[in-house]
C-alpha positions as YAML, in Angstrom:
chain: A
units: angstrom
residues:
- id: 1
  name: UNK
  ca: [2.87, -25.92, -57.35]
- id: 2
  name: UNK
  ca: [0.61, -28.11, -55.19]
- id: 3
  name: UNK
  ca: [3.54, -28.68, -52.83]
- id: 4
  name: UNK
  ca: [4.05, -24.92, -52.45]
- id: 5
  name: UNK
  ca: [0.32, -24.37, -51.79]
- id: 6
  name: UNK
  ca: [0.34, -27.16, -49.20]
- id: 7
  name: UNK
  ca: [3.35, -25.65, -47.42]
- id: 8
  name: UNK
  ca: [1.72, -22.19, -47.51]
- id: 9
  name: UNK
  ca: [-1.51, -23.59, -46.03]
- id: 10
  name: UNK
  ca: [0.42, -25.25, -43.21]
- id: 11
  name: UNK
  ca: [2.17, -21.99, -42.51]
- id: 12
  name: UNK
  ca: [-1.17, -20.16, -42.27]
- id: 13
  name: UNK
  ca: [-2.50, -22.80, -39.89]
- id: 14
  name: UNK
  ca: [0.56, -22.44, -37.67]
- id: 15
  name: UNK
  ca: [0.22, -18.67, -37.62]
- id: 16
  name: UNK
  ca: [-3.50, -18.98, -36.83]
- id: 17
  name: UNK
  ca: [-2.85, -21.47, -34.03]
- id: 18
  name: UNK
  ca: [-0.15, -19.23, -32.57]
- id: 19
  name: UNK
  ca: [-2.41, -16.17, -32.72]
- id: 20
  name: UNK
  ca: [-5.15, -18.01, -30.84]
- id: 21
  name: UNK
  ca: [-2.66, -18.62, -28.02]
- id: 22
  name: UNK
  ca: [-1.60, -14.95, -27.81]
- id: 23
  name: UNK
  ca: [-3.67, -12.99, -25.30]
- id: 24
  name: UNK
  ca: [-3.31, -9.42, -24.05]
- id: 25
  name: UNK
  ca: [-5.16, -8.43, -20.85]
- id: 26
  name: UNK
  ca: [-5.38, -4.99, -19.28]
- id: 27
  name: UNK
  ca: [-5.17, -4.89, -15.47]
- id: 28
  name: UNK
  ca: [-5.14, -1.82, -13.25]
- id: 29
  name: UNK
  ca: [-4.28, -0.87, -9.69]
- id: 30
  name: UNK
  ca: [-7.30, 0.82, -8.12]
- id: 31
  name: UNK
  ca: [-8.07, 2.45, -4.78]
- id: 32
  name: UNK
  ca: [-8.15, 0.35, -1.64]
- id: 33
  name: UNK
  ca: [-5.09, -1.73, -2.62]
- id: 34
  name: UNK
  ca: [-6.88, -3.80, -5.24]
- id: 35
  name: UNK
  ca: [-6.33, -5.01, -8.80]
- id: 36
  name: UNK
  ca: [-9.15, -4.38, -11.27]
- id: 37
  name: UNK
  ca: [-9.01, -8.06, -12.25]
- id: 38
  name: UNK
  ca: [-8.44, -10.64, -9.56]
- id: 39
  name: UNK
  ca: [-9.03, -13.84, -11.52]
- id: 40
  name: UNK
  ca: [-7.74, -14.53, -15.03]
- id: 41
  name: UNK
  ca: [-8.41, -17.76, -16.92]
- id: 42
  name: UNK
  ca: [-6.43, -18.81, -20.01]
- id: 43
  name: UNK
  ca: [-5.58, -22.03, -21.77]
- id: 44
  name: UNK
  ca: [-2.28, -23.74, -20.90]
- id: 45
  name: UNK
  ca: [0.78, -22.47, -22.80]
- id: 46
  name: UNK
  ca: [-0.97, -19.27, -23.80]
- id: 47
  name: UNK
  ca: [1.44, -16.42, -24.45]
- id: 48
  name: UNK
  ca: [-0.15, -14.01, -21.99]
- id: 49
  name: UNK
  ca: [0.75, -10.33, -21.89]
- id: 50
  name: UNK
  ca: [-0.45, -8.36, -18.88]
- id: 51
  name: UNK
  ca: [-0.53, -4.59, -19.39]
- id: 52
  name: UNK
  ca: [-0.47, -3.10, -15.90]
- id: 53
  name: UNK
  ca: [-1.79, 0.45, -15.45]
- id: 54
  name: UNK
  ca: [-1.56, 2.26, -12.13]
- id: 55
  name: UNK
  ca: [-4.74, 4.26, -11.56]
- id: 56
  name: UNK
  ca: [-4.14, 4.54, -7.82]
- id: 57
  name: UNK
  ca: [-2.43, 7.45, -6.05]
- id: 58
  name: UNK
  ca: [0.60, 5.46, -4.88]
- id: 59
  name: UNK
  ca: [3.17, 3.21, -6.54]
- id: 60
  name: UNK
  ca: [2.55, -0.52, -7.05]
- id: 61
  name: UNK
  ca: [4.00, -3.47, -8.91]
- id: 62
  name: UNK
  ca: [2.69, -6.75, -10.28]
- id: 63
  name: UNK
  ca: [4.56, -10.00, -9.64]
- id: 64
  name: UNK
  ca: [3.57, -13.41, -11.04]
- id: 65
  name: UNK
  ca: [4.73, -16.32, -8.85]
- id: 66
  name: UNK
  ca: [4.94, -20.07, -9.01]
- id: 67
  name: UNK
  ca: [1.86, -21.95, -7.74]
- id: 68
  name: UNK
  ca: [1.31, -21.63, -3.97]
- id: 69
  name: UNK
  ca: [4.22, -19.19, -3.61]
- id: 70
  name: UNK
  ca: [2.52, -15.81, -3.09]
- id: 71
  name: UNK
  ca: [3.07, -15.55, 0.67]
- id: 72
  name: UNK
  ca: [6.67, -16.72, 0.42]
- id: 73
  name: UNK
  ca: [7.44, -14.09, -2.23]
- id: 74
  name: UNK
  ca: [5.78, -11.39, -0.11]
- id: 75
  name: UNK
  ca: [7.87, -12.42, 2.93]
- id: 76
  name: UNK
  ca: [11.11, -12.31, 0.94]
- id: 77
  name: UNK
  ca: [10.15, -8.91, -0.49]
- id: 78
  name: UNK
  ca: [9.60, -7.55, 3.02]
- id: 79
  name: UNK
  ca: [12.98, -8.96, 4.08]
- id: 80
  name: UNK
  ca: [14.70, -6.70, 1.51]
- id: 81
  name: UNK
  ca: [14.35, -3.90, 4.08]
- id: 82
  name: UNK
  ca: [16.04, -0.63, 3.09]
- id: 83
  name: UNK
  ca: [17.12, -2.14, -0.26]
- id: 84
  name: UNK
  ca: [13.54, -2.88, -1.25]
- id: 85
  name: UNK
  ca: [12.78, 0.38, -3.06]
- id: 86
  name: UNK
  ca: [15.84, 0.22, -5.34]
- id: 87
  name: UNK
  ca: [14.97, -3.40, -6.18]
- id: 88
  name: UNK
  ca: [11.31, -2.53, -6.87]
- id: 89
  name: UNK
  ca: [10.47, -4.84, -3.91]
- id: 90
  name: UNK
  ca: [11.25, -7.86, -6.10]
- id: 91
  name: UNK
  ca: [13.16, -10.63, -4.28]
- id: 92
  name: UNK
  ca: [15.71, -12.57, -6.35]
- id: 93
  name: UNK
  ca: [14.19, -16.03, -5.86]
- id: 94
  name: UNK
  ca: [13.03, -18.71, -8.29]
- id: 95
  name: UNK
  ca: [9.42, -18.40, -7.15]
- id: 96
  name: UNK
  ca: [9.17, -15.11, -9.08]
- id: 97
  name: UNK
  ca: [8.25, -15.94, -12.68]
- id: 98
  name: UNK
  ca: [7.75, -12.41, -14.03]
- id: 99
  name: UNK
  ca: [7.34, -8.91, -12.69]
- id: 100
  name: UNK
  ca: [6.89, -5.27, -13.59]
- id: 101
  name: UNK
  ca: [9.04, -2.51, -12.16]
- id: 102
  name: UNK
  ca: [7.64, -0.10, -9.58]
- id: 103
  name: UNK
  ca: [4.86, 1.70, -11.46]
- id: 104
  name: UNK
  ca: [4.14, 5.25, -10.34]
- id: 105
  name: UNK
  ca: [0.58, 6.70, -10.43]
- id: 106
  name: UNK
  ca: [-0.54, 7.32, -14.00]
- id: 107
  name: UNK
  ca: [2.15, 5.09, -15.53]
- id: 108
  name: UNK
  ca: [2.11, 1.55, -16.93]
- id: 109
  name: UNK
  ca: [4.32, -1.46, -17.55]
- id: 110
  name: UNK
  ca: [3.80, -4.90, -19.10]
- id: 111
  name: UNK
  ca: [5.00, -8.46, -18.70]
- id: 112
  name: UNK
  ca: [4.63, -11.57, -20.85]
- id: 113
  name: UNK
  ca: [4.43, -15.11, -19.49]
- id: 114
  name: UNK
  ca: [3.74, -18.56, -20.90]
- id: 115
  name: UNK
  ca: [2.18, -20.80, -18.26]
- id: 116
  name: UNK
  ca: [1.70, -24.54, -18.14]
- id: 117
  name: UNK
  ca: [-1.38, -26.09, -16.50]
- id: 118
  name: UNK
  ca: [-1.85, -24.71, -12.98]
- id: 119
  name: UNK
  ca: [-2.78, -21.74, -10.81]
- id: 120
  name: UNK
  ca: [-0.30, -18.85, -10.73]
- id: 121
  name: UNK
  ca: [-0.75, -16.06, -8.16]
- id: 122
  name: UNK
  ca: [0.01, -12.44, -8.93]
- id: 123
  name: UNK
  ca: [0.61, -9.91, -6.17]
- id: 124
  name: UNK
  ca: [1.87, -6.43, -5.29]
- id: 125
  name: UNK
  ca: [4.97, -6.92, -3.13]
- id: 126
  name: UNK
  ca: [5.17, -3.37, -1.75]
- id: 127
  name: UNK
  ca: [5.32, -3.38, 2.06]
- id: 128
  name: UNK
  ca: [1.86, -3.87, 3.51]
- id: 129
  name: UNK
  ca: [0.22, -4.47, 0.12]
- id: 130
  name: UNK
  ca: [0.72, -8.20, -0.43]
- id: 131
  name: UNK
  ca: [-1.79, -9.37, 2.18]
- id: 132
  name: UNK
  ca: [-4.77, -7.86, 0.33]
- id: 133
  name: UNK
  ca: [-3.60, -6.88, -3.17]
- id: 134
  name: UNK
  ca: [-3.38, -10.10, -5.15]
- id: 135
  name: UNK
  ca: [-5.12, -12.37, -7.64]
- id: 136
  name: UNK
  ca: [-4.72, -15.62, -9.59]
- id: 137
  name: UNK
  ca: [-4.08, -16.73, -13.17]
- id: 138
  name: UNK
  ca: [-5.57, -20.13, -13.96]
- id: 139
  name: UNK
  ca: [-4.05, -21.92, -16.95]
- id: 140
  name: UNK
  ca: [-6.52, -24.73, -17.55]
- id: 141
  name: UNK
  ca: [-8.50, -26.57, -20.19]
- id: 142
  name: UNK
  ca: [-11.26, -27.48, -17.75]
- id: 143
  name: UNK
  ca: [-12.88, -24.27, -16.50]
- id: 144
  name: UNK
  ca: [-15.71, -26.21, -14.85]
- id: 145
  name: UNK
  ca: [-13.30, -27.58, -12.24]
- id: 146
  name: UNK
  ca: [-12.42, -24.12, -10.95]
- id: 147
  name: UNK
  ca: [-13.96, -23.00, -7.62]
- id: 148
  name: UNK
  ca: [-16.75, -20.45, -7.71]
- id: 149
  name: UNK
  ca: [-15.33, -16.89, -7.38]
- id: 150
  name: UNK
  ca: [-16.97, -16.32, -3.98]
- id: 151
  name: UNK
  ca: [-15.34, -19.52, -2.69]
- id: 152
  name: UNK
  ca: [-11.96, -19.06, -4.33]
- id: 153
  name: UNK
  ca: [-9.31, -18.70, -1.60]
- id: 154
  name: UNK
  ca: [-6.80, -17.45, -4.20]
- id: 155
  name: UNK
  ca: [-8.54, -14.09, -4.61]
- id: 156
  name: UNK
  ca: [-9.39, -11.47, -1.96]
- id: 157
  name: UNK
  ca: [-13.02, -11.58, -0.92]
- id: 158
  name: UNK
  ca: [-13.97, -9.15, 1.90]
- id: 159
  name: UNK
  ca: [-17.29, -10.85, 2.59]
- id: 160
  name: UNK
  ca: [-15.76, -14.31, 2.92]
- id: 161
  name: UNK
  ca: [-12.87, -13.03, 5.02]
- id: 162
  name: UNK
  ca: [-15.21, -11.10, 7.29]
- id: 163
  name: UNK
  ca: [-17.46, -14.13, 7.81]
- id: 164
  name: UNK
  ca: [-14.43, -16.28, 8.63]
- id: 165
  name: UNK
  ca: [-13.21, -13.72, 11.12]
- id: 166
  name: UNK
  ca: [-16.61, -13.65, 12.89]
- id: 167
  name: UNK
  ca: [-16.72, -17.38, 13.51]
- id: 168
  name: UNK
  ca: [-16.17, -18.03, 17.21]
- id: 169
  name: UNK
  ca: [-15.66, -14.35, 18.00]
- id: 170
  name: UNK
  ca: [-17.79, -11.64, 19.59]
- id: 171
  name: UNK
  ca: [-17.57, -7.98, 18.59]
- id: 172
  name: UNK
  ca: [-15.49, -5.75, 20.83]
- id: 173
  name: UNK
  ca: [-16.42, -2.19, 21.78]
- id: 174
  name: UNK
  ca: [-14.49, -0.94, 18.73]
- id: 175
  name: UNK
  ca: [-16.65, -2.98, 16.36]
- id: 176
  name: UNK
  ca: [-13.91, -5.49, 15.53]
- id: 177
  name: UNK
  ca: [-14.90, -9.18, 15.59]
- id: 178
  name: UNK
  ca: [-11.57, -10.13, 17.21]
- id: 179
  name: UNK
  ca: [-9.09, -8.47, 19.62]
- id: 180
  name: UNK
  ca: [-6.84, -5.97, 17.86]
- id: 181
  name: UNK
  ca: [-3.07, -6.34, 18.05]
- id: 182
  name: UNK
  ca: [-1.43, -2.94, 17.99]
- id: 183
  name: UNK
  ca: [0.28, -1.33, 16.16]
- id: 184
  name: UNK
  ca: [-2.24, -1.96, 13.38]
- id: 185
  name: UNK
  ca: [-2.46, -0.46, 9.89]
- id: 186
  name: UNK
  ca: [-5.67, -0.17, 7.82]
- id: 187
  name: UNK
  ca: [-5.94, 1.19, 4.28]
- id: 188
  name: UNK
  ca: [-9.50, 2.46, 4.40]
- id: 189
  name: UNK
  ca: [-11.75, 5.48, 3.75]
- id: 190
  name: UNK
  ca: [-11.68, 7.95, 6.62]
- id: 191
  name: UNK
  ca: [-13.73, 11.10, 7.30]
- id: 192
  name: UNK
  ca: [-12.05, 14.46, 6.64]
- id: 193
  name: UNK
  ca: [-9.28, 12.83, 4.62]
- id: 194
  name: UNK
  ca: [-8.42, 12.11, 1.00]
- id: 195
  name: UNK
  ca: [-9.20, 8.74, -0.59]
- id: 196
  name: UNK
  ca: [-5.70, 7.42, 0.14]
- id: 197
  name: UNK
  ca: [-6.17, 7.28, 3.91]
- id: 198
  name: UNK
  ca: [-4.04, 4.98, 6.08]
- id: 199
  name: UNK
  ca: [-5.34, 4.56, 9.63]
- id: 200
  name: UNK
  ca: [-2.76, 3.53, 12.23]
- id: 201
  name: UNK
  ca: [-3.58, 2.29, 15.73]
- id: 202
  name: UNK
  ca: [-0.84, 2.65, 18.35]
- id: 203
  name: UNK
  ca: [-0.46, 0.73, 21.61]
- id: 204
  name: UNK
  ca: [-1.01, 2.42, 24.95]
- id: 205
  name: UNK
  ca: [-3.28, 2.63, 28.00]
- id: 206
  name: UNK
  ca: [-7.01, 3.41, 27.82]
- id: 207
  name: UNK
  ca: [-7.39, 2.27, 24.23]
- id: 208
  name: UNK
  ca: [-4.10, 3.72, 23.00]
- id: 209
  name: UNK
  ca: [-3.72, 6.43, 20.38]
- id: 210
  name: UNK
  ca: [-4.35, 6.51, 16.65]
- id: 211
  name: UNK
  ca: [-3.78, 8.74, 13.67]
- id: 212
  name: UNK
  ca: [-4.64, 8.88, 9.99]
- id: 213
  name: UNK
  ca: [-1.97, 9.47, 7.36]
- id: 214
  name: UNK
  ca: [-3.12, 10.93, 4.04]
- id: 215
  name: UNK
  ca: [-0.93, 9.22, 1.43]
- id: 216
  name: UNK
  ca: [-2.22, 11.57, -1.27]
- id: 217
  name: UNK
  ca: [-0.80, 14.59, 0.58]
- id: 218
  name: UNK
  ca: [1.90, 12.78, 2.63]
- id: 219
  name: UNK
  ca: [0.91, 14.17, 6.00]
- id: 220
  name: UNK
  ca: [-0.92, 13.29, 9.20]
- id: 221
  name: UNK
  ca: [-4.47, 14.65, 9.03]
- id: 222
  name: UNK
  ca: [-5.52, 14.11, 12.65]
- id: 223
  name: UNK
  ca: [-4.83, 12.06, 15.76]
- id: 224
  name: UNK
  ca: [-7.08, 10.73, 18.50]
- id: 225
  name: UNK
  ca: [-6.99, 8.72, 21.73]
- id: 226
  name: UNK
  ca: [-9.25, 6.18, 23.43]
- id: 227
  name: UNK
  ca: [-9.55, 3.65, 20.58]
- id: 228
  name: UNK
  ca: [-8.84, 2.89, 16.95]
- id: 229
  name: UNK
  ca: [-11.46, 2.58, 14.19]
- id: 230
  name: UNK
  ca: [-14.79, 0.86, 13.58]
- id: 231
  name: UNK
  ca: [-14.95, -0.55, 10.03]
- id: 232
  name: UNK
  ca: [-18.36, -2.23, 10.36]
- id: 233
  name: UNK
  ca: [-20.33, 0.14, 8.11]
- id: 234
  name: UNK
  ca: [-17.44, 0.46, 5.66]
- id: 235
  name: UNK
  ca: [-17.23, -3.33, 5.26]
- id: 236
  name: UNK
  ca: [-20.99, -3.76, 4.98]
- id: 237
  name: UNK
  ca: [-21.23, -0.87, 2.54]
- id: 238
  name: UNK
  ca: [-18.60, -2.43, 0.23]
- id: 239
  name: UNK
  ca: [-16.38, 0.65, 0.47]
- id: 240
  name: UNK
  ca: [-19.17, 3.20, -0.07]
- id: 241
  name: UNK
  ca: [-19.33, 4.30, 3.59]
- id: 242
  name: UNK
  ca: [-16.65, 5.81, 5.77]
- id: 243
  name: UNK
  ca: [-14.80, 4.16, 8.62]
- id: 244
  name: UNK
  ca: [-15.67, 5.59, 12.03]
- id: 245
  name: UNK
  ca: [-13.15, 7.05, 14.49]
- id: 246
  name: UNK
  ca: [-13.34, 5.43, 17.94]
- id: 247
  name: UNK
  ca: [-12.20, 7.88, 20.61]
- id: 248
  name: UNK
  ca: [-11.62, 11.63, 20.91]
- id: 249
  name: UNK
  ca: [-9.71, 13.63, 18.29]
- id: 250
  name: UNK
  ca: [-7.15, 15.88, 19.99]
- id: 251
  name: UNK
  ca: [-5.16, 17.10, 16.97]
- id: 252
  name: UNK
  ca: [-6.09, 18.27, 13.48]
- id: 253
  name: UNK
  ca: [-3.57, 19.51, 10.94]
- id: 254
  name: UNK
  ca: [-5.20, 22.44, 9.17]
- id: 255
  name: UNK
  ca: [-2.00, 23.94, 7.80]
- id: 256
  name: UNK
  ca: [-1.38, 21.74, 4.76]
- id: 257
  name: UNK
  ca: [1.86, 19.98, 3.89]
- id: 258
  name: UNK
  ca: [4.39, 21.21, 6.49]
- id: 259
  name: UNK
  ca: [7.80, 20.77, 4.81]
- id: 260
  name: UNK
  ca: [9.66, 23.16, 2.54]
- id: 261
  name: UNK
  ca: [12.89, 22.53, 0.61]
- id: 262
  name: UNK
  ca: [14.80, 25.81, 0.35]
- id: 263
  name: UNK
  ca: [12.21, 28.45, -0.50]
- id: 264
  name: UNK
  ca: [10.11, 26.16, -2.67]
- id: 265
  name: UNK
  ca: [6.69, 24.78, -1.81]
- id: 266
  name: UNK
  ca: [7.13, 21.13, -2.81]
- id: 267
  name: UNK
  ca: [4.69, 18.65, -4.24]
- id: 268
  name: UNK
  ca: [5.09, 15.51, -2.16]
- id: 269
  name: UNK
  ca: [5.05, 12.15, -3.94]
- id: 270
  name: UNK
  ca: [4.14, 9.09, -1.87]
- id: 271
  name: UNK
  ca: [6.41, 6.05, -2.34]
- id: 272
  name: UNK
  ca: [4.83, 3.57, 0.07]
- id: 273
  name: UNK
  ca: [5.76, 2.39, 3.52]
- id: 274
  name: UNK
  ca: [7.53, -0.41, 5.33]
- id: 275
  name: UNK
  ca: [6.87, -1.91, 8.76]
- id: 276
  name: UNK
  ca: [9.46, -1.36, 11.49]
- id: 277
  name: UNK
  ca: [8.48, -3.61, 14.42]
- id: 278
  name: UNK
  ca: [4.89, -3.29, 13.16]
- id: 279
  name: UNK
  ca: [5.06, 0.53, 13.06]
- id: 280
  name: UNK
  ca: [4.64, 1.92, 9.53]
- id: 281
  name: UNK
  ca: [7.47, 4.11, 8.24]
- id: 282
  name: UNK
  ca: [6.10, 6.27, 5.42]
- id: 283
  name: UNK
  ca: [8.32, 7.11, 2.44]
- id: 284
  name: UNK
  ca: [7.80, 10.14, 0.21]
- id: 285
  name: UNK
  ca: [9.83, 12.50, -1.96]
- id: 286
  name: UNK
  ca: [9.81, 16.32, -1.91]
- id: 287
  name: UNK
  ca: [11.82, 18.20, -4.56]
- id: 288
  name: UNK
  ca: [14.23, 15.29, -4.93]
- id: 289
  name: UNK
  ca: [14.68, 14.78, -1.18]
- id: 290
  name: UNK
  ca: [13.53, 11.37, 0.10]
- id: 291
  name: UNK
  ca: [11.79, 11.52, 3.47]
- id: 292
  name: UNK
  ca: [11.09, 8.61, 5.82]
- id: 293
  name: UNK
  ca: [8.57, 9.35, 8.59]
- id: 294
  name: UNK
  ca: [8.17, 6.99, 11.56]
- id: 295
  name: UNK
  ca: [5.47, 7.78, 14.13]
- id: 296
  name: UNK
  ca: [5.23, 6.36, 17.66]
- id: 297
  name: UNK
  ca: [3.18, 7.34, 20.72]
- id: 298
  name: UNK
  ca: [4.55, 9.34, 23.63]
- id: 299
  name: UNK
  ca: [5.51, 7.06, 26.53]
- id: 300
  name: UNK
  ca: [3.04, 8.95, 28.75]
- id: 301
  name: UNK
  ca: [0.17, 11.28, 27.98]
- id: 302
  name: UNK
  ca: [-1.38, 12.10, 24.65]
- id: 303
  name: UNK
  ca: [0.93, 12.93, 21.78]
- id: 304
  name: UNK
  ca: [3.17, 11.54, 19.05]
- id: 305
  name: UNK
  ca: [6.89, 11.20, 18.39]
- id: 306
  name: UNK
  ca: [7.58, 11.79, 14.70]
- id: 307
  name: UNK
  ca: [11.03, 10.81, 13.42]
- id: 308
  name: UNK
  ca: [11.94, 12.27, 10.02]
- id: 309
  name: UNK
  ca: [14.95, 10.89, 8.13]
- id: 310
  name: UNK
  ca: [16.19, 12.68, 4.98]
- id: 311
  name: UNK
  ca: [18.39, 11.78, 2.04]
- id: 312
  name: UNK
  ca: [21.42, 14.09, 1.57]
- id: 313
  name: UNK
  ca: [20.54, 17.60, 0.39]
- id: 314
  name: UNK
  ca: [22.44, 20.87, -0.01]
- id: 315
  name: UNK
  ca: [19.32, 22.91, 0.69]
- id: 316
  name: UNK
  ca: [17.80, 23.90, 4.00]
- id: 317
  name: UNK
  ca: [14.63, 22.23, 5.20]
- id: 318
  name: UNK
  ca: [11.81, 24.01, 7.00]
- id: 319
  name: UNK
  ca: [8.87, 22.64, 8.97]
- id: 320
  name: UNK
  ca: [5.93, 25.05, 9.18]
- id: 321
  name: UNK
  ca: [3.66, 24.56, 12.17]
- id: 322
  name: UNK
  ca: [0.17, 26.00, 12.30]
- id: 323
  name: UNK
  ca: [-0.70, 26.38, 16.00]
- id: 324
  name: UNK
  ca: [-3.39, 24.03, 17.30]
- id: 325
  name: UNK
  ca: [-5.23, 24.39, 20.62]
- id: 326
  name: UNK
  ca: [-3.38, 22.47, 23.34]
- id: 327
  name: UNK
  ca: [-0.62, 21.20, 21.02]
- id: 328
  name: UNK
  ca: [3.04, 21.92, 21.78]
- id: 329
  name: UNK
  ca: [5.94, 20.91, 19.49]
- id: 330
  name: UNK
  ca: [9.49, 20.16, 20.59]
- id: 331
  name: UNK
  ca: [12.36, 19.52, 18.17]
- id: 332
  name: UNK
  ca: [15.52, 17.49, 18.70]
- id: 333
  name: UNK
  ca: [17.37, 20.01, 16.50]
- id: 334
  name: UNK
  ca: [16.99, 23.78, 16.60]
- id: 335
  name: UNK
  ca: [14.01, 25.78, 17.82]
- id: 336
  name: UNK
  ca: [10.75, 26.98, 16.38]
- id: 337
  name: UNK
  ca: [10.76, 30.69, 15.59]
- id: 338
  name: UNK
  ca: [7.43, 32.19, 14.60]
- id: 339
  name: UNK
  ca: [6.14, 28.62, 14.20]
- id: 340
  name: UNK
  ca: [8.88, 27.74, 11.67]
- id: 341
  name: UNK
  ca: [11.65, 25.22, 12.32]
- id: 342
  name: UNK
  ca: [14.59, 25.67, 9.94]
- id: 343
  name: UNK
  ca: [17.10, 22.84, 9.53]
- id: 344
  name: UNK
  ca: [20.54, 23.47, 8.00]
- id: 345
  name: UNK
  ca: [21.65, 21.84, 4.72]
- id: 346
  name: UNK
  ca: [22.87, 18.31, 5.21]
- id: 347
  name: UNK
  ca: [20.48, 17.49, 8.06]
- id: 348
  name: UNK
  ca: [19.79, 13.78, 7.99]
- id: 349
  name: UNK
  ca: [17.30, 13.35, 10.85]
- id: 350
  name: UNK
  ca: [15.08, 15.31, 13.21]
- id: 351
  name: UNK
  ca: [12.63, 14.15, 15.88]
- id: 352
  name: UNK
  ca: [9.51, 16.19, 16.60]
- id: 353
  name: UNK
  ca: [7.55, 15.55, 19.78]
- id: 354
  name: UNK
  ca: [3.92, 16.58, 19.51]
- id: 355
  name: UNK
  ca: [2.43, 16.93, 23.00]
- id: 356
  name: UNK
  ca: [-1.16, 17.59, 24.00]
- id: 357
  name: UNK
  ca: [-1.09, 19.57, 27.25]
- id: 358
  name: UNK
  ca: [-4.81, 20.08, 27.91]
...
């Protein structure tokens, strides 16, 4: 009897010890390409379950990597190119320890890892996300040896990064502490746009051209020339203030989402973007049709060249243009009739030139 009680007590101790090493942590994707938790500390060999919830308005993932491997994993994810989306932007390399699938807005996924002593980065490997959307899991018994959060180079810290960027630099006329290399892409908060704004600066004379893409509605909101953006107040306001447009706005889209599939008014769903020679190519889906939109500046004058590539469809596609002062559209396929461009079923690509003639 005593032997049975002893064995039962040992079993309870084992269960108790195992339970103490099981930890479940909720982590979310939030606006501005950030995780809700950027630094997680557990004891070594803890069975850690991360429940990842996407509260943003675009898809994300969460990838746990080997120590000091975040940037390498991000580079390999970008190298997946056109195959990235079907692989959830997860490269098949040993540096990836665990990962979720692509998690759409409002959905969730979970992963479980057991980590030995060390620091393990986690990151979103979607194109353009991995440079700012990341964090660290510390598996350690000695928490006192960890760096202070504001000095921890393994987590994003806008204040620290901004101070580092200012050292040895002088502000330019656009408000940037260092010369901009265009094309440039900023996920920021822009005036007259939804919260999922993506500002894009394009190369060209006299400050180049720029536009803002609203990822929530999958369309260009406006375009301007003579500069890019000034983020000074937005940085100093910790995201509470809006980024300023530098230059003169020459185009505003006041007509809403322009594409139609058949006779239906679609609800566009943003899928992310990839960089093509530094130019962002935006991916979104409308009524089952995948659309890739690549935007470049006109070689001369003010205006944009918008290349739309479609997945196969048996329905016609229509682009509805609401006339804007001084703006003229030219299509590589068909003609606008009563401000509507209709493309036949099976169309795979069309190029729209948007020219400002004033």
